[in-house]
C-alpha positions in Angstrom: 0.0 0.1 0.1 1.4 3.4 -0.8 3.0 5.6 1.9 1.5 9.1 2.4 4.4 10.9 0.5 3.6 8.7 -2.5 -0.1 9.8 -2.4 0.9 13.3 -1.9 3.0 13.2 -5.0 0.1 11.5 -7.0 -2.3 14.3 -5.8 0.2 17.0 -6.9 0.6 15.5 -10.5 -3.2 15.3 -10.8 -3.7 18.8 -9.5 -1.3 20.1 -11.9 -2.7 18.3 -14.8 -6.4 18.9 -14.0 -7.2 21.9 -11.7 -8.6 25.0 -13.2 -9.5 23.2 -16.4 -12.7 22.0 -17.9 -13.4 18.2 -18.3 -14.0 17.3 -21.9 -13.8 13.5 -21.1 -15.4 11.7 -18.2 -15.6 7.8 -17.8 -16.1 6.1 -14.5 -15.9 2.4 -15.1 -17.7 1.1 -12.0 -21.1 -0.2 -12.2 -22.6 2.5 -9.7 -21.4 5.4 -11.5 -21.3 4.1 -15.2 -23.8 6.7 -16.1 -22.2 9.5 -14.3 -21.1 12.4 -16.6 -18.7 15.1 -15.4 -18.0 16.5 -18.8 -18.3 20.3 -18.8 -17.4 20.8 -15.3 -14.1 22.4 -14.0 -11.8 20.4 -11.6 -11.2 22.8 -8.7 -8.5 20.8 -6.9 -7.0 17.5 -6.0 -6.2 17.0 -2.5 -4.5 14.2 -0.6 -5.8 13.1 2.8 -3.7 10.5 4.4 -3.6 7.6 1.6 -6.9 9.0 0.1 -7.4 11.2 -3.0 -10.0 13.8 -3.3 -10.7 15.2 -6.6 -13.0 18.2 -6.1 -15.1 19.2 -9.1 -17.4 22.0 -10.0 -20.9 21.6 -8.9 -20.2 20.4 -5.3 -18.8 16.8 -6.3 -15.8 15.0 -5.2 -14.3 12.0 -6.7 -12.8 9.8 -3.9 -10.2 7.2 -4.7 -7.9 5.1 -2.9 -4.8 3.1 -4.4 -4.4 0.4 -1.8 -1.8 -2.2 -3.1 -2.2 -2.0 -6.9 -4.1 1.1 -7.8 -2.4 3.9 -9.7 -3.2 7.3 -11.4 -1.2 8.1 -14.6 -1.4 11.4 -16.4 -0.8 11.5 -20.2 -0.4 14.3 -22.6 -2.5 14.7 -25.8 -1.6 11.9 -28.1 0.6 10.0 -25.7 0.1 6.4 -25.6 -1.5 5.0 -22.4 0.9 2.5 -20.6 -0.4 2.1 -17.1 -2.0 -1.4 -17.8 -4.5 -3.1 -20.1 -7.7 -1.3 -20.8 -9.9 -3.6 -18.6 -8.0 -2.5 -15.7 -9.0 1.2 -16.2 -11.6 2.4 -13.6 -11.6 6.2 -14.3 -10.6 8.6 -17.0 -10.6 12.4 -16.6 -9.6 14.5 -19.5 -9.2 18.2 -20.5 -7.9 19.6 -23.7 -4.3 19.2 -22.7 -4.0 16.2 -20.2 -5.8 13.0 -19.4 -5.6 11.3 -16.0 -6.3 7.5 -16.0 -7.0 5.6 -12.9 -5.9 2.0 -13.1 -7.0 -0.8 -10.8 -8.6 1.4 -8.2 -10.1 -0.6 -5.6 -12.0 2.3 -4.0 -13.7 4.8 -6.5 -16.8 6.8 -5.4 -18.5 10.0 -6.4 -19.9 12.0 -3.6 -21.0 15.4 -2.5 -18.1 17.5 -1.4 -20.0 18.2 1.8 -20.1 14.5 2.4 -16.3 13.9 2.2 -16.4 13.2 6.0 -18.0 10.0 5.1 -14.8 8.8 3.3 -12.0 10.4 5.4 -13.7 11.8 8.6 -12.4 8.6 10.5 -8.7 9.6 9.7 -6.3 10.9 12.4 -4.0 13.9 11.9 -2.5 13.9 8.3 1.3 13.9 8.5 1.4 16.1 5.3 -1.8 17.9 5.7 -3.0 21.2 7.1 -4.6 19.5 10.2 -1.4 17.9 11.5 -1.4 18.0 15.3 1.4 16.0 16.8 -0.1 16.1 20.4 -3.3 14.5 19.0 -1.5 12.0 17.1 0.6 11.0 20.0 -2.5 10.8 22.2 -4.1 8.5 19.7 -1.2 6.3 19.5 -1.0 5.8 23.2 -4.8 5.2 23.6 -4.4 1.5 23.5 -1.1 0.9 25.5 -1.2 -3.0 25.0 -1.2 -2.6 21.2 2.1 -3.2 19.3 3.7 -0.1 18.0 3.9 -1.4 14.4 0.0 -2.1 14.3 -0.7 1.4 16.1 1.6 3.2 13.3 -0.4 1.5 10.5 -3.9 2.6 12.0 -4.8 5.6 9.9 -7.3 6.5 12.6 -4.2 7.3 14.9 -2.4 9.4 12.3 -2.6 9.3 8.6 0.1 8.4 5.9 2.3 5.7 7.4 2.6 2.5 5.7 4.8 -0.6 6.0 8.0 1.2 4.9 7.9 4.0 7.3 6.6 1.7 10.1 9.7 -0.3 9.9 12.1 2.6 9.5 10.6 4.6 12.3 10.9 1.8 14.7 14.5 1.2 13.7 15.2 4.9 14.2 13.8 4.8 17.7 15.8 1.4 18.3 12.7 -0.5 19.3 10.9 -3.5 17.7 7.7 -3.0 16.0 6.1 -5.6 18.5 6.8 -3.4 21.5 3.5 -2.4 23.2 3.1 1.4 22.7 2.4 1.7 26.5 6.1 0.5 27.2 7.6 3.0 24.8 9.8 5.4 26.9 8.3 8.8 27.2 11.2 10.5 25.4 10.8 8.2 22.5 7.1 8.6 22.4 7.5 12.4 22.3 9.8 12.0 19.1 7.7 9.7 17.4 5.2 12.2 15.7 7.7 15.0 14.6 10.1 12.2 13.4 7.4 10.6 11.2 6.4 14.0 9.8 10.0 15.0 9.2 10.6 11.7 7.2 7.4 12.1 5.0 8.1 15.7 4.4 11.6 15.2 3.3 10.5 12.6 0.8 7.4 14.0 -0.7 9.4 15.9 -3.3 12.1 13.1 -3.9 11.7 10.6 -6.9 13.4 7.9 -4.6 12.4 7.6 -0.9 15.4 7.8 1.6 15.5 7.6 5.3 19.3 7.2 5.6 20.7 10.3 4.2 23.1 8.0 2.3 23.8 7.6 -1.4 24.5 3.9 -1.3 21.5 2.9 0.7 18.1 4.5 0.8 16.5 2.5 3.6 17.8 1.3 7.0 15.8 -2.1 7.2 12.8 -2.2 4.8 13.5 -4.5 2.0 16.8 -5.5 3.2 16.5 -8.8 4.8 18.9 -10.8 5.2 21.5 -8.2 4.4 23.6 -6.6 7.1 22.4 -3.8 9.3 23.9 -0.4 8.3 24.8 0.2 11.9 26.0 -3.0 13.5 26.1 -5.6 10.5 23.7 -8.1 12.0 21.3 -9.6 9.4 18.1 -7.7 9.1 15.1 -10.0 9.8 11.8 -10.2 8.2 8.5 -11.4 9.6 4.7 -10.9 9.2 2.9 -8.7 11.7 -0.7 -8.2 12.1 -4.0 -9.3 13.7 -4.4 -12.3 11.8 -6.8 -10.8 9.4 -4.2 -8.7 7.6 -0.5 -9.4 8.2 2.2 -7.3 6.7 5.8 -7.7 6.1 7.9 -6.1 8.9 11.8 -5.7 9.0 13.9 -4.9 11.8 17.4 -5.5 13.4 17.7 -8.0 16.1 20.7 -6.2 17.6 19.9 -2.6 17.2 16.2 -2.8 18.2 15.2 -3.8 21.7 11.8 -5.2 22.6 9.5 -8.3 21.8 10.0 -10.3 18.6 7.6 -12.6 16.8 6.6 -15.7 18.6 7.1 -19.2 17.2 6.8 -20.9 15.0 10.0 -19.7 13.6 8.8 -20.6 10.1 7.3 -17.1 10.2 10.7 -15.7 10.9 12.7 -15.1 7.7 16.2 -14.4 7.5 18.5 -16.1 10.3 20.3 -13.8 12.5 24.1 -13.7 11.8 27.1 -11.4 12.2 28.9 -10.3 8.8 31.1 -7.6 7.4 29.7 -4.9 5.5 
């Protein structure tokens, strides 16, 4: 699932292509909205809200979309070949005289009144890249369930909006605790650092073509996607395991030496990447 900075970049591309321009093509390829026609209306803005996209359109309408795992929005110039996937994967087309935005494999696509946007995004916590960012509220939300693991709390968009698997793993590494640590056991000084650190990482990457949390040229990420390669700090092999509530488990990366706290319970078959010492 895309991280908040990726959604922010998508919203910016769509806004540049569509905002302030009249639609001459509109095609929503989902049964509920198959007859909806937005042609002749002007796109007012495209706003990201956490991992959601809100395309606001003249007449008090909002096209709400969510990319989840496989969705994407592509922007094409006049006469440019569409290359985002086969035609049967297209769920939405919004076009003006200069650009056409094509939504592929969108699992969430709904047309609603702008005044009803709260029904789509009202449950979200403070947006790390939005004007409603409130670090104190975000921290209060995270700590509201002390027994919950830090990794799961960070992924819960009701606590704070914009963090996905990558930032979850990277934030826990930077704080030197495992993603399985109950949030109530997070030391107070680290807890206070968490919301501003998360915002700093997403803000630093929203304008970058390649995401980086390390500040290094040779390695962009500390742990995510690096199992069983050596930790950039201590050279212990990075580990990978699933984390979740059983209904939705997600890949989680961590360093067993640099990060303290609980680790996944047996069976060991869920644990991928054996800990070892190695030279960098």
